[in-house]
N, C-alpha and C positions, 0 to 999 in steps of 0.2 A: 292353211297347212304348218306342219311341225316342222320345225327343220329353222337352221342357223340363218339366222341374217346377218344383216351388213352392220345395224346395231349394234349385235352384241361382239363384234371384233376388237378384241382391244386396240391395236394401233398399230403404224408404219412409225420407222425410227429410223433413220441410218447413223454411219461413224466414217467418215475420211478414215480408207487406209491404208498401210505403210508406203514411200516414198515408192515408186516400183517394183507391187507388190499383186499384180495384177493377177488375180485367179487367190489369191490368197482374203480370206474372208476375216473379216474387224468386228468385233463384240460393236454393236449398234449401241447411241449413247443417247442422240437426240430425236428425240418425238417429233413430224411431222402431222400437220392437219389436212393430208391428202385428201381431194372431193370424189377418186376413186382409185380405182393401184394401175392407170392405165393398162390393162389388158395384158398384164404381168403372167405367164404362166413359161412351160415349157413345152418346147417346141423343139421336139427330133424329125429330121427327115429320116425318112422310109423308102431302101431302093427295092426297087421289086425288077425282079429279072420276064423279060419281057421277049428271050431271046427264041430263037426257033426251033419246032418241034413241040411246044411246052401246048398243052393243052387247055389247062385252068394255072392264074396265077396259084404260082407256090408260096410259101413263107420268105418274107420280105424280111429283110437285116436293115439296123438300123444306123445310121452315116451320120454328120455332123449334126448339132444342136446352132440351131437359128440362134441369134442372135437377138435377143430382146430391145425393143425401137422402141421408146414410151415416151407418151407425155404426163408426167406427173403434174397436175394443177390445184391449187387450194387457194385461199383466200389470203391473199395478203396480212402480213401486220409488223407494227413500226416491231416487236419484239417477238419476234420470232426465230428459228434457226434457221432462212431462207439465207443470210446473210453469208453462210458457210456453201451452201449451193450455191450461189453466185461467185465467192473468188473460189471455188472449183473449177467453174468454166471460163471467171478470167483467167485463174492462174497464178496472178498475185496480193495476197491480201496484206494493205500497209500493216505497221503496229500501230493498238489503236492507241490512242492520244487525250488526258481528260481533258473536257471542255472547263470551261469559268464556269462555278457555282457558288455559291457563297456557302461561310462558314456555316457549319451545325447543318447543312441540307445533305440532299443525295442525291451523290455523285453522279454526275453525266460525262459516259464518253465516246468517242468520237469514234468511227470504222472508217476508212478510207478505200474502195478497189481501182485498183487502176486494171489496165488491162496488159498484160504478159507475152510475146511472143506465142509461146504453146503450152498446152495443157500439159506436155509425154510426163508420163511417171504420177498422174495424180487422178482420183476418184474415191468412191464410194462404196461403201456396203448397203444394201438394200432391203429391208425386215418387214416380214408384215405378219402381222399372227390372226391367222385364218378360222382361228379358236377351238379347231382340228387337228389343225396342224402351222406349224410357222413355214412360212415361203420366205426364201432366202436369192434374194441376186445378189450375188459373190462379190463381182465387182462390176464397176459399174463407170464409165465417164460422164458429165455432165456436160455437152458441149455446144448447150446453148436454153436459154430465160428468153421470156417475155411476158406483157401485162397488156390486160384486157379492161377494158369494165365490165363487169357483169349486172345482177339485179339490184336495184335498188344504190347503183354506183361504188357499190364495191368492187376493189379493187382487185381481178383475180391474177394471178403467176403461178407460169407454166413452165414447168424444167421441162429440156430436151436428154432423154440420158438414151442411152446404150450400153449393155450389159454384155455382159459373158454369156450364165443362162445357168435357170433357176431351180432349184431345191428344195428340199421339205424334208434331209434326212440331216442336216447340219448341226452338226456338234459345239457349235459358235452359237448361234441364235438361236434360245428358246422359246418359250412364253415367255420366264419369269425378265429374259433383259429383253425384251421390245415392251414388254410391260413397266421393266422397270426405266426406261429412257426418262426421259427429263421430256417432257409436253408445256408448248407456249401457252400461256392463258386462254381461253375465251375469248375476251376484250381484246380491244388497242386496234384494232381493224384500221386498212387503210381506204377513205372511199374519195370518191373525185372532186365534193366539194370542198375537202383538204388541199387541195391542188392548184398549184399556179402554174402555168407553161408563158415562159417569155419569151421574147426573138426580136434580133436586129440584125443588121446587117454585120459579116464577121471580122471588119472591118473597121465595125464603129463603139463607140463609147463601150463606156459596162452596162449590163443590163439591166435595168431600172424598173419603177413600179410603171408605169408611162410604158416599158415592154411589152407590159402580160398580152397575152391576145385573150379573147372571148375565142373558147372552142368546146366540142361538141363531145370529144372524146379526143386522147391520145396514147395509139398502142406505138409499144418499143418493143420488137426482136430482133434478138440476137443469135448469132449460132457459128458454130466452127467446125465446117465438115470435115467430117473423119474417114477415112479407110477402115476397114471387116478384111482384117486377114486369118485365115482358116491354114495351120503350121503344122507340117507333123509330130504326134503324140501326145494329141489332143484334140477332144469333139469339139473343142469353142473356140472365140478367136482370140488372137492375140489384144494384148494390149492394140486399141483403136490410138494412129498418130494423126494431126492437123494435115487435113486434104488436100486443105487447097487457105483462102484469105479469109478471115473472119469478114461477114458482111452484115455490122447493124446497122441498121433504119428504124426512124422513125415516122410511123401516119401519124397528122393530125385531121379531124372534121369540122368544122365548123357548122355550127348551126341553120346558120342562113349567109347568103354573097354576099357582101358591100365591095367597096372600092376597095378595102385594102383586101380581103383574100378573094376575089376575084383579081380588077386590072394591076395589081400589085406582082401578085403569083405569079400572074403572066405573063410581065415584062421580064419578071426575074426568070422564067427560062427562056425566053426570048438569049436574055442578058447572058446565061447562066451565071449567078449571082449567086455566092455563097454567104451563109448564115452562122450566128452563137446559136445557143439559146439552151435552158436548162428548165428541169419541172422537176416543181417542189413540193412534197409535201408536210404539211404539217399536220402534228396531233397534238396531246394534253399536255402540261411542262412538266417536266420533271423534274426544278426547281423552281427560284423567282427567275433565274434569264434561258434555263435551254427548255424546247419541247423538242417528242419526241416529232425526230425526221427521218424524213427520207430526199435525199436532191441527186438526180442527174443532171450533170452537165456536157454539152455539143459541142469541143469549141470551132468544129469544124464541118457546117452541115452543106449538102450538096442539094439542092431544089429539081426534083429525076423526074417525077411524074405530079402531076395537077388532072384532073380531072370534076366537073362539074355534073355528075348527075339532074336533073329531075324528076321529079316525084309530082305530077301535078301545080296548080299553078301557084305562085309564086314560093314554092317547096324546094330553091334550089341551093343543094349542101354543097360547098366547094370539100373536096380531098388532099392533100398536098402529104405525096410519100419524098422522108429527107433522106439519100445515105449519106449514114455520118462517118468523118474520114478522119486519115490524122492532120493536126495542125501544123504548118511548118515550126509554126511557134505559140506558144498560149496568146492566147487573143484579148486584152482588156479586157480587166475584171475576172479571169480565171488564170490567176497564177499556178504555174506547175502543171497546169490540161492540155495537156497534149493528144493526148492518145483516141480513138476515136469517141471515149462517152468514159467516163470517172462517174461511181455512186460509195456518198457519203449515209452514211447512215448515225444519224445522232440516238443513243438508246442507255439504259442501263446497265443491261450486259458488259460486262468488261474483259468477254475471254475473247482471247488470237482464235482467229478463224481457222489456221490449221496447228490450233495447241492442240 
């Protein structure tokens, strides 16, 4: 049948809006490769009159517009714009630093993202070119994100987005704005087989090659609970504010139960042991010394759940869930890392996350 299909849509793009500018759209400049629109649509409430003496319902009135609560997922890449969305969710983009590289070679840049106490005042405008019109989410808070493993071992990153309201009559973001955004290359994807997960006692020595754990999947999740307050004078919510402590977690699935994954973790649950760990993905070389890198560091990991689901003979695959907490001091080998987690990216892009 004739009609618009998803492949005909030009793109999905975003831009950080000015600090404390909730409800004011920014012109989108950074393209994304999300796999869907997350269910983005205009959702007004309809107020019906059900008073006594009415034979049938009369014309309704429109009230508040429900805030879009989206999960926007896409394949993770070493050189994409997800680092800006990560920084908006974490609230603290450290200044980039030049990595060591040989003279005359491509320069690599290191981006370090740490957690800030809140993300008040921070957010982004999203715009989706649906071919027949552009749908804009004027303001949105990125209040969380997470990584899972998709088909073929691809790492899929999903962002939690809470917005003001959608519109298709924006004068700021039109088809040419979305089409003109800078989109990441199709290559450079991050895969499970490029990753190494290491784990040892929180008070132990620095993580080493011997601490690498054979795992089937490592799922990371992070959210900052947000309030949703409607206010006088507008039909969309005021800028959401942090409503609770953020609760990042890591869930690790082992391919088979063995002494380490069974006895050690069960014992650790009884002893309320704490761990530290990191997850490193390494891509192609940028220059002779540096590779595209994404590193997660977890200075204090509390083992809060351990299960051994059984699916047939000898098919026991343990799953351990760690809550990530703030460390009282940086553990050995993680200089300066005390927040529940830190992300470090090494890539060619040298732009500050909030520039």
